[in-house]
N, C-alpha and C positions, 0 to 999 in steps of 0.2 A: 532234502533228499533229491538226488539226481534221478531224472526220469529214465526209464528203460527205453532203449531203441527197439522198436517192434520190427520183426522181420517183415519184409514187403508182402509175403504171402498171408500175413495176419493183419494188414492195414485195414481191411474191410471190417474187421471185428474190433480192433483196439486202437485204430488210428496209427499215427507214426511214432508217437512217444507217449508212454503211459507210466504213471507212478507205480511203484511196487505195491503200495497200499490199494490203489484202485484195481490193479491187476489181480491181486489176491482177493479183494472183495467180490469182484465179478465171478471168479472161479468158485469161491466159497458159497456165495449166494446160490449160484446155479447148482452146485453139487449138493449142498445141504437141503435145499428145497426139493430137488428131484428125489433125493433119498427119503425125505420126510413124506413126500407124496406116495412113494412106493410102499413105505412102511404103514402109512395110515390107510391106504387102499390096496391091500394085497390082491384083490380081485382084478386090479389093473392089468396084471400080466398072467393071471392064472390060466392054465390050459393053452397057453400060446407057445409056439416054438421059440426057443431061446433067441434065435436071430431076430424075430419080430419084436420080442420084448426089449432086446438090447437096442435095436434101431429106434424104437419108440422112445425109450429112455434117453438116448442121445439127442433126439430131436426136442424132447421136453427140456433137457438140460440147456440146449441151445436157446430155446425160447426164454427160459428163466434167466440165464446168464446175460443174454442180449438185452433184457430189460434194464439191467444195471450198466452194462458196457455202453449202451447208447446214450446214457446220461453223462458220461465222462466228457470232459472238455476235448480230449484228444479225438475221440470218435465223432462227436458232434461237429467239431471244426473240420475234421477230415472230409465229411460229407457236405458241409456248408460250402467248401471249396470245389466240390465235384458234383454238380447238379445231376449229370447223367448217371453217375454211380448211384446216387440216392434213388432215382427213378427205377433203375434196374433192381436195386436191393428191395424196394417196396414190391415190385412186380413178382419177384421170385419167392415171396414168403407164403408158400402153400403148406407150411409146417403143420398147422392144425388139421388140415384135411388128411395129410399123410398119417399123423398120429391117430386120428379116428379110424382110418382104414386098417392100420397095423393093430390097433387094440380092439377091433370090432365094436367100436363105440358109435354113438349117434352121429351118422354122417350128415343128416339134415342140419343139426346144430352146428357142426363144424363148417359146413358150407355157408350158413348164415353168418357166423362170426367172421369167417374169412372174407366174404363179400363186403360186409359192412366195414371191416378193418381196412381193406385195400382201398375201397372208395373213399373212406374218411381220410386215409393217409395221403391220397392224391390231392384231395381238397386242401388239407393242411399244408402239404408241400407247395402247392400253388400260391400259398400266402407267404412264402419265404420273403423276408425283408420287410414285411408289414407288421405293424404293432399288434394287429389283431390275431396273429398266428397262434400264440399261446392260448388265448381265450377260446378260440374256435376249437383248438385241439382238446382243451379241457372239457368243453361242452360236448363234443362228439364222444370223448372217452366216457364221461359220466352217463350220457344217454345210452351208449353201448353196454356199459356194465349193468345199468338198470334194466334195459330191455332184454338182454340175454339172460339175466338172472330170473326173469319172469317166464322164460320159455319152459314148456312142460317136458318131462321125461329126459332130463339131462343128467348124466352121471356126474356126481360131485367133483370127481377128479377132472372131467372134461370142462366143467364150469371154471375151475381154477386155471386150467391151461388156457381156456378161451379168454378169460379176463386178462391174463398176463400176455397173451398174443396182442390184444388190443393195446395194452400198456406199452409193449415193446415197439410195435410198428406204428401205431397211430399217434402216440404221445411221445414216447422216449426217442424214437428214431426220426419221425417226420418233422419234428420241431427243431429249429436252430436255437438250442438252449443258451448259447453263449454269444449270440448277436453277430456272428461272423458274416451272415448274409444280410443283415439289416443295412439298408442304404442310409448313409448319414444325411438327414434332411435339415441339419443346422440347429436342431433343438437340443 
């Protein structure tokens, strides 16, 4: 199957060329999981203005879809070739804090997840080209999931969003999954 050429305005999300299957999987995963979260936790948007609910759900969709998009070869390779873009992408990911503010959710939890995720992503990104990058990313992701799951008074929907923020930025995005940044050391 011939890959789709992605418009330049969407390169930061999908890379330059994406298969139809990967493109559909990203959108379906993001859409279905966002819908499932909203159906399972109707209190998520109860008593909120429509604009806040809609904006929060769009940001949640972006988090969920980004988890999968960042695992595609096209997106991973796009950022492996553009180190400054990767640093900027990591730095601007304040989604979970915005979601918490929009939903009147636990802001302390969202700041803790955001801080840990961004710090971990910068550490993992600094290991680009090293064989330990994937291991360190997995270690930090597992520690983050375990640690944040133990925090008190976290709404279940925010726990899900927080875990997937860590997956998206710390592991899915910060890791060069296809070895485009690995320096050939002759082995």
